[in-house]
N, C-alpha and C positions, 0 to 999 in steps of 0.2 A: 685349378692348379697350374701355375705358370711353369714353362719349360725354357731352358737355355740350351744352346747347342755349342759344343766345343770340339776341337779336333784332338787327336792323341798328342800331337806336338804341343798344343796349348796346355794340355793337362800335365805334360812332363815339365814344362817351364813355368808353371804357376800353380796356384791352389784355388781354382775357381769354386770349389765346394765351400770355402770359407765365406763367400759372398752370398750363399743361398739362405733364404729365409725358411723357417719351418714349413714342411710339406711342399717345398718347391723342388723340382727335379732338374737334373742335368743330363742331357743326352750326349754321349761321347761317340763320335764316328771315327773309326780307324780307317787307314788307307786301304787295308785289305778287305773292307766291307763289313767288318764286325761292328755291331752297335751295342753299347752298354748304356744303362740308365742308372743314375745315382740319385737317390731321394734323401733329403735331409729330414730326419725324424726329430721331433721335439722330445728330448729325453726328460725334461722337467728336472725337478730336484731329486737327488738320489738319497735314499734312506737305507743304510746298510741293514738296519733291523728289519725293515719291511722286506727287503730282498732275501734275507736269511729265513724269515717266516715263510715266504713263498717257496723257497727251496726245500724246506723241511716238509711242507705240505705236498709238494710234487714227488718227493722221494719217501715212500712209507718205510718205517723201520722194519727190519727183518730180524726174526729171532726174539728171544726174551730180552727184556730191558735190564741193563746192567748199570748199577750206580758206581760212579768212580769219583775220586777226589783229584780234580785236575791240578790243583795247587801242588799236591804231593807228587804227582806225575812230572810236572814241570821242574820241581826242585830236584827230583831224582835224575832227570835228564841233564841238568846242569852240572851235577857232581861227576 
């Protein structure tokens, strides 16, 4: 994994993270001695349905299941 080093000033006056390739990291050294590391992650293609499936698996339902008519609820909300 390759690393690039920039200063806080360079970070304020540019966008060095745009030039990073996936899995490449950027080390930022501030004048006060703080050091930050930014790594570009490859997000890949986003599928909203897959994300919602993962969300519903992570959050189990609580209480009894209730059937509802979402179209009726939306129409009532508009009135």
